[in-house]
C-alpha positions in Angstrom: 8.5 -48.6 -3.5 11.0 -47.6 -6.2 8.2 -46.1 -8.4 7.1 -44.0 -5.4 10.7 -42.6 -4.9 11.0 -42.0 -8.7 7.7 -40.1 -8.8 8.6 -38.0 -5.7 12.0 -37.0 -7.2 10.2 -36.1 -10.5 7.6 -34.0 -8.6 10.3 -32.2 -6.6 12.3 -31.5 -9.8 9.1 -29.9 -11.3 8.6 -27.8 -8.1 12.2 -26.7 -8.1 12.1 -25.7 -11.8 8.8 -23.7 -11.2 10.5 -22.0 -8.2 13.6 -21.1 -10.2 11.4 -19.7 -13.0 9.4 -17.7 -10.5 12.7 -16.2 -8.9 14.0 -15.3 -12.4 10.8 -13.6 -13.4 10.5 -11.8 -10.1 14.0 -10.4 -10.1 14.4 -9.7 -13.8 11.0 -8.6 -14.8 8.8 -7.8 -11.8 11.0 -6.7 -8.8 9.5 -6.0 -5.4 10.2 -2.8 -3.4 9.3 -1.5 0.0 8.3 2.1 0.6 10.4 3.9 3.1 9.6 7.4 4.4 6.8 9.8 3.7 8.0 11.4 0.4 5.2 9.9 -1.7 2.3 10.4 0.8 -0.6 9.9 0.1 0.0 8.1 -3.2 2.3 5.6 -1.5 2.9 5.4 2.2 5.7 4.2 4.5 5.6 0.4 4.9 3.7 -0.4 1.7 5.2 -2.9 -0.7 5.0 -2.5 -4.4 5.7 -4.6 -7.6 7.5 -2.8 -10.4 8.4 -3.7 -13.9 11.9 -3.5 -15.5 10.4 -3.2 -19.0 8.8 0.2 -19.4 8.9 3.5 -21.3 9.5 6.5 -19.1 6.5 8.9 -19.3 5.6 12.0 -17.5 3.9 11.4 -14.1 5.1 7.8 -14.0 6.1 6.6 -10.5 9.6 5.1 -10.7 12.2 3.5 -8.6 15.6 5.0 -9.0 19.1 4.2 -7.8 20.9 7.1 -6.1 24.4 5.7 -5.9 25.8 8.7 -4.0 23.5 7.8 -1.1 23.6 4.1 -1.7 19.7 4.0 -1.7 16.7 3.4 -3.9 14.1 6.2 -4.0 10.6 6.2 -5.4 9.5 9.4 -7.1 7.2 10.8 -9.8 8.6 11.8 -13.2 7.7 15.5 -13.7 10.2 16.7 -16.3 11.3 14.8 -19.5 14.6 15.5 -21.4 14.4 19.0 -23.0 11.5 20.2 -20.8 11.4 23.6 -19.1 9.9 23.1 -15.6 8.5 25.9 -13.5 6.5 26.0 -10.2 4.9 29.4 -9.6 2.4 30.0 -6.8 2.0 26.3 -6.3 1.2 25.6 -9.9 3.2 23.5 -12.3 4.2 24.8 -15.8 5.8 22.5 -18.3 7.2 24.2 -21.3 5.2 27.3 -20.2 1.9 25.5 -20.1 -0.1 25.1 -16.9 -0.4 21.4 -15.9 -2.7 20.1 -13.2 -1.5 17.6 -10.6 -4.7 15.8 -9.3 -2.6 13.3 -7.3 -1.6 16.2 -5.0 -5.0 17.5 -4.0 -5.3 15.7 -0.7 -1.8 16.7 0.5 -2.2 20.3 -0.7 -5.1 20.8 1.6 -2.7 20.4 4.5 -0.3 23.2 3.5 -0.6 26.8 2.6 2.2 26.6 0.0 2.9 23.1 -1.1 5.7 23.4 -3.7 8.1 26.3 -3.5 8.7 28.3 -6.6 11.4 27.1 -8.9 12.6 27.1 -12.5 14.5 24.5 -14.4 15.3 26.0 -17.8 16.0 22.7 -19.5 16.1 19.1 -18.3 19.4 17.7 -19.8 19.3 15.0 -22.5 18.8 11.4 -21.1 17.9 12.9 -17.6 14.6 13.4 -15.8 13.3 15.8 -13.2 11.6 13.9 -10.3 9.6 15.0 -7.3 8.0 13.2 -4.4 4.2 13.7 -4.0 4.8 15.0 -0.5 6.7 18.1 -1.7 7.3 19.4 1.8 9.0 16.1 2.9 10.9 14.8 -0.1 14.5 14.5 -1.2 14.2 14.7 -5.0 15.5 16.6 -8.0 15.3 19.9 -6.1 18.1 18.6 -3.9 19.9 16.0 -6.0 19.5 17.5 -9.5 18.1 15.6 -12.5 18.3 11.8 -12.6 20.1 10.0 -15.4 18.0 7.6 -17.4 20.4 4.7 -16.5 19.5 5.2 -12.7 15.8 4.7 -13.3 15.4 1.0 -12.5 11.7 0.2 -12.6 8.2 1.6 -12.9 6.0 1.0 -9.9 2.9 -0.9 -11.0 1.0 -2.3 -8.1 0.7 -2.0 -4.3 0.6 -5.6 -3.0 0.9 -5.0 0.8 -0.9 -4.4 3.0 -3.7 -6.5 1.5 -6.4 -4.0 2.2 -4.5 -1.5 -0.1 -3.9 -3.8 -3.0 -4.3 -1.5 -6.0 -2.8 -0.4 -9.3 -0.5 2.6 -8.9 -1.6 5.7 -10.8 
């Protein structure tokens, strides 16, 4: 009987250690986020759940989770402009540093609207800051409203949709 209790305690300790390791990895390396709102339609939709990573390099067109302390919220947006970039939208086309850049992730949503992204010019994205936009340009609070986002406010890169199960997929 004593051996059974001893074995049960040992098994529970192992399970508790595994659980603690899982919680640490989940919160420090691979955090979970919920999508709220329609600003990233159709790339990410309201109610979907994603896994991010806290260890990443910020690259153009990455989808990132950012902290907006003024609004006490997390937002998920796409990186459009890197530090030093000149960003221009003219006639619904993106120009980065005066070169036309395609945005294939917008094609489905663009079909719904005559003009999808209003014309704008950002002469220079400040050092250590990023210009971000939602994929649903007509329904997104982003750098057009909030200004550029400091690097320190970019918390995670979105990697994978894990919920609902029929939409499990890597995020592009």
